[in-house]
C-alpha positions as CSV (number, residue, x, y, z in Angstrom):
1,M,175.4,97.3,68.1
2,R,173.3,99.4,70.5
3,T,169.6,98.6,71.4
4,F,167.3,101.4,71.3
5,F,165.1,100.4,74.2
6,R,168.1,99.3,76.5
7,R,169.5,103.1,77.1
8,P,168.8,104.1,80.5
9,W,171.0,107.2,80.5
10,R,170.2,111.0,79.0
11,S,172.2,113.9,78.6
12,G,172.8,115.1,82.0
13,A,172.6,111.7,84.0
14,S,175.3,109.7,85.3
15,P,177.8,107.9,82.9
16,A,177.5,104.7,81.6
17,P,178.9,102.1,84.2
18,Q,181.7,100.7,81.3
19,A,183.2,104.3,81.0
20,A,183.4,104.5,84.5
21,L,185.3,101.3,85.1
22,S,187.5,102.2,82.2
23,G,188.6,105.6,83.7
24,K,187.3,107.6,80.4
25,A,184.2,109.2,82.5
26,S,184.6,112.6,84.5
27,G,184.2,112.4,87.8
28,G,186.4,109.9,89.0
29,L,186.4,106.2,89.6
30,Q,185.1,106.0,93.2
31,A,182.0,108.4,92.4
32,S,181.0,106.7,89.1
33,T,181.5,103.2,91.1
34,A,178.9,104.4,93.8
35,Q,176.7,105.7,91.2
36,S,176.5,102.2,89.8
37,A,176.4,100.5,92.8
38,A,173.0,102.5,93.6
39,L,171.8,101.7,90.1
40,L,172.4,98.0,90.5
41,A,170.3,98.5,94.1
42,A,167.8,100.2,92.2
43,L,167.3,97.4,89.8
44,A,167.5,94.7,92.3
45,A,164.8,96.4,94.5
46,D,162.6,96.6,91.5
47,G,162.8,93.1,90.2
48,Q,161.5,91.9,93.7
49,A,157.8,90.7,93.8
50,Q,155.5,92.9,95.2
51,W,153.0,91.6,97.8
52,T,149.6,92.8,98.8
53,S,149.3,94.0,102.5
54,R,147.2,91.7,105.2
55,S,145.5,94.6,106.0
56,Y,141.4,94.6,105.9
57,A,141.8,97.8,103.5
58,A,144.1,95.8,101.1
59,L,142.5,92.5,101.2
60,A,139.1,93.9,100.8
61,R,140.4,96.2,97.6
62,E,142.5,93.3,96.2
63,G,140.3,90.5,96.9
64,F,136.6,91.2,97.1
65,M,136.5,94.0,95.1
66,R,138.9,93.2,92.3
67,N,139.5,89.5,92.2
68,P,136.1,87.4,90.9
69,V,136.9,84.2,92.3
70,A,137.9,85.8,96.0
71,H,134.9,87.9,95.6
72,R,132.6,85.0,94.6
73,C,134.1,82.6,97.6
74,L,133.4,85.5,100.1
75,R,129.9,86.2,98.9
76,L,129.0,82.1,98.5
77,L,130.2,81.7,102.4
78,S,128.1,84.9,103.9
79,E,125.2,84.7,102.0
80,A,124.8,81.1,102.5
81,A,126.0,81.3,106.6
82,G,123.5,84.3,106.6
83,A,120.6,82.6,105.3
84,V,120.6,79.6,107.5
85,P,118.0,80.4,110.0
86,T,118.7,80.1,113.8
87,L,116.9,78.5,116.5
88,L,116.9,79.3,120.1
89,Y,116.8,77.0,123.1
90,A,116.8,77.1,126.8
91,G,117.0,74.0,129.2
92,G,116.7,71.6,126.0
93,R,113.6,73.4,125.2
94,E,112.7,75.2,121.8
95,L,111.8,79.2,122.3
96,T,109.7,80.8,119.8
97,D,108.9,83.8,121.7
98,H,111.8,85.5,123.2
99,P,113.4,88.7,123.2
100,A,116.8,87.3,121.6
101,L,114.5,86.1,118.6
102,S,113.3,89.6,118.0
103,I,117.2,90.8,118.2
104,L,118.4,88.4,115.7
105,A,115.3,89.2,113.2
106,R,116.0,92.8,113.2
107,P,119.4,93.8,115.0
108,N,119.0,97.3,114.5
109,E,117.1,100.1,112.1
110,R,119.7,99.9,109.2
111,Q,119.7,95.7,108.9
112,S,117.5,92.6,108.9
113,G,118.9,89.3,110.5
114,I,120.3,88.2,107.2
115,D,122.0,91.5,106.2
116,F,123.2,91.4,109.8
117,F,124.7,88.1,109.6
118,E,126.0,88.5,106.1
119,T,128.1,91.4,106.9
120,L,129.2,89.5,110.1
121,Y,130.6,86.7,108.2
122,G,132.2,89.0,105.6
123,H,134.3,90.8,108.3
124,L,135.5,87.5,109.6
125,L,136.5,86.4,106.2
126,L,138.3,89.4,105.4
127,S,139.8,90.2,108.7
128,G,139.5,87.5,110.8
129,N,137.9,89.6,113.5
130,A,134.4,91.0,113.9
131,Y,133.2,93.3,116.4
132,A,129.5,94.1,117.5
133,E,128.6,96.6,119.9
134,G,125.0,96.3,121.9
135,V,123.0,99.0,122.8
136,E,120.6,98.8,126.1
137,I,117.7,101.3,126.8
138,D,116.3,101.0,130.5
139,G,118.5,97.9,131.4
140,R,117.2,96.0,128.0
141,L,119.2,94.8,124.9
142,R,117.3,96.9,122.0
143,A,119.9,96.6,119.3
144,V,123.2,95.2,118.0
145,H,125.3,97.0,115.7
146,L,128.2,95.9,113.6
147,L,131.8,97.8,113.8
148,R,134.1,97.8,111.0
149,P,137.3,95.6,111.8
150,D,140.0,98.5,110.4
151,R,138.7,100.9,112.9
152,I,139.3,99.1,115.9
153,R,142.3,99.4,118.0
154,I,143.1,96.9,120.7
155,V,144.5,98.7,124.2
156,E,146.4,95.8,126.3
157,G,146.4,96.0,130.0
158,A,149.3,95.3,132.3
159,D,148.6,91.5,132.4
160,G,148.7,91.7,128.5
161,W,145.0,90.9,127.8
162,P,142.5,93.4,126.1
163,E,141.7,96.2,128.2
164,T,140.0,98.4,125.6
165,Y,138.9,98.6,122.5
166,E,139.4,102.2,120.6
167,Y,136.9,102.5,117.8
168,R,138.1,105.4,115.5
169,L,136.3,107.4,112.8
170,G,138.1,110.2,111.7
171,R,139.0,112.5,114.7
172,Q,136.0,110.6,117.0
173,V,137.3,108.3,119.2
174,R,134.9,105.5,121.0
175,R,136.5,103.5,123.7
176,Y,134.6,100.2,124.9
177,A,136.0,98.4,128.5
178,A,136.7,95.0,127.7
179,A,134.6,93.9,130.7
180,D,131.5,95.8,129.4
181,G,129.4,92.7,128.4
182,L,127.7,95.1,125.9
183,F,130.9,94.5,123.3
184,L,131.4,91.7,121.6
185,H,134.6,90.5,119.9
186,L,134.7,87.3,117.3
187,R,137.9,85.9,115.8
188,L,139.1,83.2,113.9
189,F,142.0,81.0,115.1
190,H,145.4,83.2,114.8
191,P,148.6,81.0,115.7
192,L,151.2,84.3,116.1
193,D,148.2,86.6,117.9
194,D,146.8,86.5,121.2
195,H,144.1,89.2,120.3
196,L,143.4,89.3,116.6
197,G,142.0,86.5,114.2
198,F,143.9,85.7,111.0
199,P,141.6,85.9,107.8
200,P,141.6,83.1,105.5
201,L,142.3,85.2,102.2
202,A,145.8,86.3,103.9
203,A,146.8,82.4,103.8
204,A,145.8,82.7,99.8
205,Q,147.8,86.4,99.4
206,T,150.4,84.9,97.3
207,A,147.8,83.3,95.0
208,L,145.6,86.5,95.1
209,D,148.5,88.5,93.8
210,L,149.7,86.0,91.3
211,S,145.8,85.8,90.0
212,N,145.4,89.5,89.7
213,A,148.8,90.2,88.1
214,A,148.2,87.7,85.6
215,A,144.8,89.6,84.8
216,R,146.8,92.9,84.5
217,W,149.7,91.3,82.2
218,N,147.1,89.6,79.7
219,K,145.2,93.2,79.6
220,A,148.4,94.6,78.5
221,L,149.4,92.1,76.3
222,L,145.9,93.0,74.6
223,D,146.8,96.4,74.4
224,N,150.0,95.6,72.5
225,S,148.3,93.6,70.0
226,A,149.2,89.9,72.1
227,R,153.0,90.7,71.8
228,P,155.9,92.7,72.6
229,S,156.4,95.3,69.8
230,G,160.2,94.5,69.4
231,A,163.2,96.5,69.5
232,L,164.9,99.3,67.5
233,V,168.4,98.6,67.3
234,Y,170.9,101.6,66.3
235,Q,173.9,100.1,64.3
236,P,175.5,103.3,62.7
237,K,178.9,102.9,60.4
238,D,180.9,105.0,62.4
239,G,180.1,103.7,65.6
240,G,178.7,106.5,67.6
241,N,175.7,106.9,70.0
242,L,172.0,108.1,69.0
243,P,171.6,111.9,69.8
244,P,169.5,112.6,72.9
245,E,167.0,114.4,71.1
246,Q,166.6,112.1,68.3
247,F,166.2,109.2,71.4
248,D,163.5,111.1,72.7
249,R,162.1,111.9,69.1
250,L,161.8,108.1,68.2
251,K,160.5,107.1,71.7
252,S,157.8,109.5,71.5
253,E,156.7,108.5,68.0
254,L,156.5,104.8,68.7
255,E,154.3,105.5,72.1
256,D,152.0,107.8,70.1
257,G,151.9,106.7,66.6
258,Y,152.3,102.8,67.0
259,A,151.1,101.6,70.3
260,G,147.7,100.3,71.4
261,P,145.3,97.7,69.6
262,A,143.9,100.5,67.4
263,R,147.1,101.0,66.0
264,A,148.1,97.0,65.7
265,G,150.1,96.1,62.3
266,R,150.7,99.9,60.9
267,P,154.1,100.1,59.4
268,L,157.1,101.8,61.1
269,L,159.0,104.0,59.3
270,L,162.7,103.8,60.2
271,E,165.6,106.3,59.5
272,G,169.2,105.5,58.3
273,G,171.2,103.7,60.8
274,L,168.0,102.0,62.6
275,D,166.7,98.3,62.2
276,W,163.8,96.9,63.5
277,K,164.0,93.3,65.9
278,P,160.3,92.2,66.2
279,M,160.0,90.0,69.4
280,G,157.6,87.4,70.0
281,L,156.2,85.4,73.2
282,S,155.9,81.7,73.0
283,P,152.8,79.6,73.4
284,K,154.0,78.6,76.8
285,E,154.5,82.1,77.9
286,M,151.4,83.7,77.1
287,D,149.6,80.7,78.8
288,F,148.5,82.4,81.5
289,V,145.4,80.3,81.8
290,E,146.9,77.4,83.6
291,A,148.2,79.7,86.2
292,K,145.1,81.9,86.8
293,N,143.1,78.4,87.3
294,G,146.1,77.4,90.0
295,A,145.8,80.4,91.9
296,A,142.0,80.4,91.5
297,R,141.8,76.9,93.0
298,D,144.5,78.1,96.2
299,I,141.9,81.0,96.7
300,A,139.0,78.5,96.8
301,L,140.9,76.2,99.0
302,A,141.8,78.8,101.4
303,F,138.0,79.8,102.0
304,G,136.9,76.2,101.9
305,V,135.1,76.2,98.8
306,P,135.1,73.3,96.4
307,P,136.3,74.5,93.1
308,L,133.5,72.4,91.4
309,M,131.0,75.1,92.4
310,L,133.1,77.8,90.9
311,G,133.4,76.3,87.8
312,L,137.1,75.6,88.0
313,P,138.9,73.0,85.9
314,G,140.8,70.9,88.0
315,D,140.8,69.2,91.3
316,N,137.1,68.4,91.0
317,T,137.3,65.3,93.5
318,Y,133.6,65.2,93.6
319,A,131.6,63.3,91.7
320,N,128.7,65.6,91.1
321,Y,127.8,68.7,92.0
322,Q,125.1,67.9,94.9
323,E,127.9,66.3,96.9
324,A,130.3,69.2,96.2
325,N,127.3,71.6,98.1
326,R,127.2,68.9,100.6
327,A,130.6,69.1,101.9
328,F,130.4,72.7,101.3
329,Y,128.0,73.0,104.0
330,R,129.2,70.1,106.2
331,L,132.7,71.1,106.1
332,T,132.9,75.3,105.8
333,V,129.4,76.5,106.6
334,L,128.3,74.7,109.5
335,P,131.2,75.0,111.4
336,M,131.7,79.0,111.2
337,I,128.0,79.1,111.9
338,G,128.8,76.7,115.0
339,R,131.4,78.7,116.3
340,T,129.7,82.0,116.1
341,L,126.5,80.9,117.4
342,A,128.1,79.4,120.5
343,A,129.8,83.2,121.0
344,L,126.4,84.7,120.8
345,S,125.0,81.9,123.2
346,V,127.4,83.1,125.7
347,W,126.8,86.5,125.4
348,F,122.8,86.3,125.1
349,S,123.0,84.5,128.1
350,E,124.7,87.1,130.2
351,R,122.6,89.8,128.8
352,Y,119.3,87.9,129.5
353,G,120.6,86.2,132.5
354,E,119.4,82.6,131.5
355,E,121.1,79.9,129.8
356,L,120.3,80.1,126.1
357,A,121.8,78.3,123.2
358,L,121.9,79.3,119.4
359,K,121.5,76.5,117.0
360,P,121.1,76.4,113.1
361,D,118.3,75.0,111.5
362,L,119.8,72.1,109.6
363,D,116.1,71.1,108.2
364,A,115.9,74.3,106.6
365,I,119.1,74.2,104.6
366,A,118.4,73.4,101.0
367,G,122.0,71.9,100.5
368,L,121.5,69.3,103.1
369,A,117.7,68.2,102.1
370,T,119.3,65.0,100.3
371,E,121.2,63.9,103.6
372,R,118.1,64.9,105.7
373,A,115.8,62.5,103.4
374,E,118.2,59.5,103.8
375,L,118.1,60.1,108.0
376,W,114.3,60.1,108.0
377,S,114.4,57.2,105.8
378,R,116.8,54.7,107.9
379,L,114.8,56.0,111.0
380,Q,111.6,55.0,109.4
381,Q,112.9,51.5,109.0
382,A,113.9,51.2,112.4
383,E,111.2,49.3,114.0
384,F,113.6,49.0,117.2
385,L,113.1,52.5,118.0
386,T,110.1,54.3,119.6
387,D,108.6,57.0,117.9
388,A,109.9,59.5,120.7
389,E,113.4,58.2,120.2
390,K,112.9,58.9,116.3
391,R,112.0,62.4,117.1
392,Q,115.0,62.8,119.2
393,A,117.4,61.4,116.3
394,V,116.2,64.0,114.0
395,G,116.4,67.1,116.3
396,Y,112.8,67.0,117.4
């Protein structure tokens, strides 16, 4: 018995391994054995799992642009962090009129402050790195532009530390000296790299590929009537092989006349010696929902987004959405904002020649409104505190 779709050889191709081992094939045992080994090596290579590259472009394409969970996590983080207002302090006193505040409100002619920070946090989450270029006119900082991380190359000096940053756009190359205070490099922690950061999505690379592969598999099943079509088995009485011309013709007829959802259920016409063996998938094999949900939870975990906020079933350890939202801001958004504003504070301090400190305005965060109300209520009942001490406790 010969299975129709299991025949990998055609006329003029290498003989079957069985024939080579029995000495019936032409060309000799040694050549056929080498061909068989090459075939087995090719089959083994095809069976290996294929993983997405950790480059910025690959993660952006497979994650942000093709995976709805990764897309929503990154949008949720960058938009929430970018919408938090920033306060400027100098010597413990809040400043309301300073050139740095004007830069933060409108970093450049193409972006507002919110757009600028959304892009900056997006670069950090997808690449682990964010690069900013300051523009000075007449000795004063006038604008700040963000540079795409995948266009930056770090050139090390003799001491192993960054000496130059190269920005490549087509054939054009711009170089920024690391000692130049107008170039700012923000990066996330990377345990194995001294210069580049590690993107959160790279930690969920396996889950990302599993989620995308499950979606493509389900789409292929729907195109095939949600089941494998089956196999044509050639069972001639004389034990001969199916002629190559008839093999190719039958395969073409199956693909053109019976594949696809529009042709589902169409009866199959068989010739003599052919038998149709239908095959099906068990419910367990078709259950990709749980696999996709597990992968989605892993992606959300890498970004630090509670699954409850994404509508994912399972692992909902928070009693309600309000608690999940509060944990999202406290454990994920605010730490990312804090490290970013700390780096910008040092950068602005060097530019303006004074000690400046950028801090998020916690009172303006809607997700922490309940927490702030509880703090105000406790302070109001604390009769042993003066009004000045209460104001200091709430950040005034």
